[in-house]
C-alpha positions as CSV (number, residue, x, y, z in Angstrom):
1,M,18.9,0.6,13.0
2,T,20.1,4.2,12.9
3,G,19.3,4.4,9.2
4,V,15.7,3.2,9.9
5,L,15.2,5.8,12.6
6,D,16.7,8.5,10.4
7,G,14.3,7.5,7.6
8,F,11.3,7.5,9.8
9,A,12.4,10.8,11.3
10,T,12.5,12.3,7.8
11,I,9.1,11.0,6.9
12,S,7.6,12.1,10.3
13,V,8.9,15.7,9.9
14,V,7.3,16.0,6.5
15,I,4.0,14.5,7.7
16,A,4.1,16.9,10.7
17,V,4.5,19.8,8.3
18,G,1.4,18.6,6.5
19,V,-0.5,18.5,9.9
20,L,0.7,22.0,10.6
21,L,-0.4,23.3,7.2
22,G,-3.8,21.7,7.7
23,H,-4.1,23.1,11.2
24,L,-3.2,26.7,10.1
25,G,-5.6,26.5,7.2
26,V,-2.9,26.9,4.6
27,L,-4.1,23.6,3.0
28,D,-7.6,22.1,3.3
29,L,-9.1,18.8,2.4
30,D,-9.5,19.9,-1.2
31,A,-5.8,20.7,-1.4
32,Q,-5.0,17.4,0.3
33,R,-7.0,15.6,-2.4
34,L,-5.2,17.6,-5.1
35,L,-1.8,16.6,-3.6
36,Q,-2.8,12.9,-3.6
37,H,-4.2,13.2,-7.1
38,V,-1.0,14.7,-8.5
39,A,1.1,12.2,-6.6
40,F,-1.0,9.2,-7.7
41,H,-1.4,10.2,-11.4
42,V,1.9,12.0,-12.1
43,G,4.6,11.8,-9.5
44,S,4.4,8.1,-8.4
45,P,4.1,6.7,-12.0
46,A,7.2,8.7,-13.0
47,L,9.1,7.6,-9.9
48,L,8.2,3.9,-10.3
49,L,9.0,3.9,-14.0
50,T,12.5,5.2,-13.5
51,V,13.2,3.1,-10.4
52,M,12.0,-0.1,-12.0
53,A,13.8,0.6,-15.3
54,G,17.1,0.6,-13.3
55,A,16.2,-2.3,-11.0
56,D,17.3,-5.9,-11.1
57,V,13.8,-7.3,-11.7
58,H,14.8,-10.9,-11.7
59,G,16.5,-10.8,-8.4
60,M,13.9,-8.6,-6.8
61,V,10.6,-10.1,-7.8
62,S,10.9,-13.9,-7.5
63,R,11.1,-14.9,-3.8
64,N,9.9,-11.4,-2.6
65,L,6.7,-11.8,-4.5
66,V,6.1,-15.4,-3.3
67,A,6.6,-14.4,0.4
68,T,4.3,-11.3,-0.1
69,A,1.6,-13.4,-1.7
70,I,1.7,-16.0,1.2
71,A,1.5,-13.1,3.7
72,V,-1.7,-11.9,2.0
73,V,-3.5,-15.2,1.6
74,V,-3.2,-16.2,5.3
75,P,-4.8,-13.1,7.0
76,V,-7.5,-13.0,4.2
77,A,-8.3,-16.6,4.8
78,I,-8.6,-16.1,8.5
79,Y,-10.8,-13.0,8.1
80,V,-13.1,-14.6,5.5
81,S,-13.5,-17.7,7.7
82,V,-14.6,-15.6,10.7
83,A,-16.7,-13.1,8.7
84,R,-18.7,-15.7,6.8
85,L,-18.9,-18.6,9.2
86,V,-19.2,-16.7,12.5
87,W,-20.5,-13.2,11.8
88,R,-22.4,-14.1,8.6
89,R,-21.2,-11.0,6.8
90,P,-22.5,-10.5,3.2
91,L,-20.1,-10.6,0.3
92,G,-19.5,-6.8,0.0
93,E,-18.7,-6.3,3.6
94,T,-16.5,-9.4,3.6
95,V,-14.5,-8.1,0.6
96,I,-13.9,-4.7,2.4
97,G,-12.9,-6.5,5.6
98,S,-10.5,-8.7,3.7
99,L,-8.9,-5.8,2.0
100,A,-8.6,-4.0,5.4
101,S,-6.8,-7.1,6.7
102,A,-4.1,-7.5,4.1
103,Y,-4.0,-4.7,1.5
104,V,-1.0,-2.5,2.4
105,N,-0.5,1.2,1.8
106,A,2.3,0.5,-0.7
107,G,1.7,3.8,-2.5
108,N,1.3,6.7,0.0
109,L,3.6,5.2,2.7
110,G,5.2,2.2,1.0
111,I,7.2,4.3,-1.5
112,P,8.4,6.8,1.1
113,I,9.4,4.0,3.5
114,A,11.1,2.0,0.8
115,T,12.9,5.1,-0.3
116,Y,14.1,6.5,3.1
117,V,14.0,3.5,5.3
118,L,15.0,0.6,3.1
119,G,17.0,2.7,0.7
120,N,15.4,1.6,-2.6
121,A,11.8,2.5,-3.8
122,A,11.9,-0.6,-6.1
123,L,11.6,-2.9,-3.0
124,V,7.9,-2.0,-2.8
125,A,7.2,-2.8,-6.5
126,P,6.4,-6.6,-6.0
127,T,3.7,-5.6,-3.5
128,L,2.4,-2.9,-5.7
129,M,2.3,-5.2,-8.8
130,M,0.4,-7.9,-6.9
131,Q,-2.1,-5.5,-5.4
132,L,-2.7,-3.5,-8.6
133,L,-2.8,-6.4,-11.0
134,L,-4.6,-9.0,-8.9
135,L,-6.0,-8.0,-5.6
136,Q,-7.7,-4.7,-6.4
137,P,-9.2,-5.8,-9.7
138,L,-10.6,-9.0,-8.1
139,A,-12.0,-7.1,-5.1
140,L,-13.6,-4.5,-7.4
141,L,-15.0,-7.3,-9.5
142,L,-16.7,-8.8,-6.5
143,L,-17.9,-5.5,-5.2
144,D,-19.4,-4.7,-8.6
145,A,-21.1,-8.1,-8.6
146,D,-22.5,-7.4,-5.1
147,S,-23.9,-4.1,-6.0
148,A,-27.5,-3.8,-6.8
149,G,-27.9,-4.3,-10.6
150,G,-24.2,-4.4,-11.1
151,R,-23.0,-6.1,-14.3
152,V,-19.5,-7.2,-14.8
153,T,-18.1,-8.5,-18.1
154,W,-14.8,-10.3,-18.7
155,G,-13.6,-7.4,-20.7
156,Q,-14.1,-5.0,-17.8
157,A,-12.3,-7.4,-15.5
158,L,-9.3,-7.7,-17.8
159,R,-9.1,-3.9,-18.5
160,R,-9.5,-2.7,-15.0
161,P,-5.8,-3.2,-13.9
162,F,-4.5,-1.2,-16.8
163,A,-6.6,1.8,-16.0
164,N,-4.3,2.4,-13.0
165,P,-1.3,4.6,-13.8
166,L,0.9,2.9,-11.1
167,T,0.3,-0.4,-12.8
168,V,1.1,0.9,-16.2
169,A,4.2,2.7,-15.0
170,T,5.5,-0.4,-13.1
171,L,5.0,-2.6,-16.1
172,L,6.7,-0.2,-18.4
173,G,9.7,0.0,-16.0
174,V,9.8,-3.8,-15.8
175,V,9.9,-4.1,-19.6
176,L,12.7,-1.5,-19.8
177,S,14.7,-3.4,-17.2
178,L,14.2,-6.9,-18.8
179,T,15.1,-5.6,-22.2
180,G,18.0,-3.5,-21.1
181,T,16.6,-0.4,-22.7
182,T,17.9,2.9,-21.5
183,L,15.7,6.0,-21.9
184,P,17.2,9.0,-23.7
185,A,18.3,11.8,-21.4
186,V,15.6,14.1,-22.8
187,V,13.0,11.7,-21.5
188,D,14.7,10.3,-18.4
189,A,15.7,13.7,-16.8
190,P,12.1,15.1,-16.8
191,L,10.7,11.8,-15.5
192,R,13.2,11.9,-12.6
193,M,12.3,15.5,-11.8
194,I,8.6,14.8,-11.9
195,G,9.1,11.6,-9.8
196,G,10.8,13.7,-7.2
197,L,7.6,15.4,-6.2
198,A,5.8,12.0,-5.4
199,V,7.1,11.4,-1.9
200,P,6.8,14.9,-0.5
201,A,3.3,15.4,-2.0
202,M,2.1,12.1,-0.5
203,L,3.5,12.8,2.9
204,L,2.2,16.4,3.0
205,G,-1.2,15.3,1.9
206,Y,-1.3,12.5,4.4
207,G,-0.4,15.0,7.2
208,V,-3.3,17.2,6.2
209,A,-5.6,14.2,6.2
210,L,-4.6,13.3,9.7
211,R,-5.4,16.7,10.9
212,L,-8.6,17.3,9.0
213,G,-9.9,13.9,8.1
214,P,-12.6,11.7,9.8
215,R,-12.2,11.0,13.5
216,F,-11.9,7.6,15.0
217,G,-14.9,5.6,16.3
218,G,-18.2,4.4,15.1
219,G,-17.2,1.0,13.7
220,A,-17.6,-2.6,15.0
221,P,-14.8,-2.7,17.6
222,V,-14.4,-6.5,17.6
223,E,-14.1,-6.5,13.8
224,V,-11.7,-3.6,13.8
225,A,-9.6,-5.4,16.4
226,L,-9.5,-8.5,14.2
227,T,-8.7,-6.7,10.9
228,S,-6.0,-4.6,12.7
229,V,-4.3,-7.5,14.3
230,L,-4.4,-9.5,11.1
231,K,-2.9,-6.5,9.2
232,S,-0.3,-5.3,11.7
233,V,0.8,-8.5,13.4
234,V,-0.2,-11.6,11.4
235,Q,0.7,-10.4,7.9
236,P,4.3,-9.3,8.7
237,A,4.8,-12.5,10.9
238,V,3.7,-14.7,8.1
239,A,5.8,-12.8,5.6
240,Y,8.9,-13.2,7.8
241,A,8.2,-17.0,8.4
242,A,7.6,-17.6,4.7
243,A,10.6,-15.6,3.6
244,R,13.1,-17.0,6.1
245,F,12.0,-20.6,6.6
246,A,10.3,-21.5,3.3
247,L,12.3,-19.4,0.9
248,G,15.7,-19.1,2.7
249,M,15.8,-15.3,2.5
250,S,18.0,-13.2,4.9
251,G,19.6,-9.8,5.4
252,P,18.2,-6.8,3.6
253,A,15.8,-8.9,1.4
254,L,14.2,-10.5,4.5
255,L,13.9,-7.0,6.2
256,A,12.3,-5.6,3.0
257,V,9.6,-8.3,2.8
258,T,8.8,-8.0,6.5
259,V,8.7,-4.2,6.6
260,T,6.5,-3.9,3.4
261,S,4.1,-6.5,4.9
262,A,3.9,-4.4,8.1
263,L,2.7,-1.3,6.3
264,P,-0.8,-0.1,7.3
265,T,-4.0,-0.7,5.5
266,A,-4.2,1.4,2.3
267,Q,-6.3,4.6,2.4
268,N,-8.0,3.7,-0.9
269,I,-9.8,0.8,0.9
270,F,-11.9,3.5,2.6
271,T,-12.5,5.0,-0.9
272,H,-13.8,1.6,-2.1
273,A,-15.9,1.2,1.1
274,T,-17.5,4.6,0.6
275,R,-18.1,4.1,-3.1
276,Y,-19.9,0.8,-2.6
277,R,-21.3,1.7,0.9
278,R,-19.9,-1.5,2.5
279,A,-18.2,-1.6,5.9
280,E,-17.2,2.1,5.8
281,A,-16.5,2.4,9.5
282,V,-14.5,-0.8,9.7
283,A,-12.3,0.4,6.8
284,R,-11.8,3.8,8.2
285,D,-11.0,2.7,11.7
286,T,-8.7,-0.1,10.6
287,I,-6.7,2.4,8.5
288,L,-6.2,4.6,11.5
289,V,-5.3,1.8,14.0
290,T,-2.8,0.2,11.6
291,T,-1.3,3.6,10.6
292,I,-0.6,4.4,14.3
293,S,0.9,1.0,15.0
294,C,3.0,0.9,11.9
295,L,5.9,3.0,13.3
296,P,6.6,1.0,16.5
297,I,6.1,-2.3,14.7
298,T,8.5,-1.3,11.9
299,I,11.1,-0.1,14.4
300,L,10.8,-3.4,16.2
301,V,11.2,-5.3,13.0
302,A,14.2,-3.2,12.0
303,A,15.8,-3.7,15.4
304,L,15.4,-7.5,15.1
305,L,16.4,-7.9,11.5
306,G,18.3,-4.8,10.5
């Protein structure tokens, strides 16, 4: 429990520095986007590649991935049932609401939390792989189909996951781990140095966004309440139940599955909502609510399971 609190304290201080830098005008939203861009395209891929290359992929992925997948299916099924049968939401808005209900912030917050709270950044990799290889491509495929005049080919659908640097880096790391390949020092050392900038860049940028980003309000309050409860309560509860009772997981492995499922809605869901002009306020407000509730929920999980 002390380690979890120390980890969150570290993360919180760096985020607070980002908030302060945004408040003082040292960094603006353009700088925030640059930080996130560098972290996404440079720092995080380097970090994930080196972490995954040295991880026990067989032991990490199997049951963790199954529990994570179950924890996604249940809240999405609940949301889709309500959105389509009760509210009669169109396809595009249903897709965004589904993502808001179950697509976790495995990059911007997942990597820092896995690093400083769980002690191993590789623990977030199963969630990242599932989201980047399956959930996001499928969601974008549906959003493209829903857009006016949008055409989607099988080639575009199959290529989409591999246009994401986090996906490519994770897969390369998995291949290195499975084959027992060790990178030469002249490659490994620079990758580790570059990977070291990922977490602070993410957290500083997130702090700037909290200070200067969109304010809360303007969405559909009932829908935001549903997506927030599904994301922050139902998803980690299902992950815990599936991991413990169906898959027999315990100890640090059970804690890791539950904590990663309790992460807030990913910020890129708002990017997708804005791009396709579907449920923008719902996406934005769900991200804010679930981000605020993440800390107390994770502390509670750690107190019960840690």
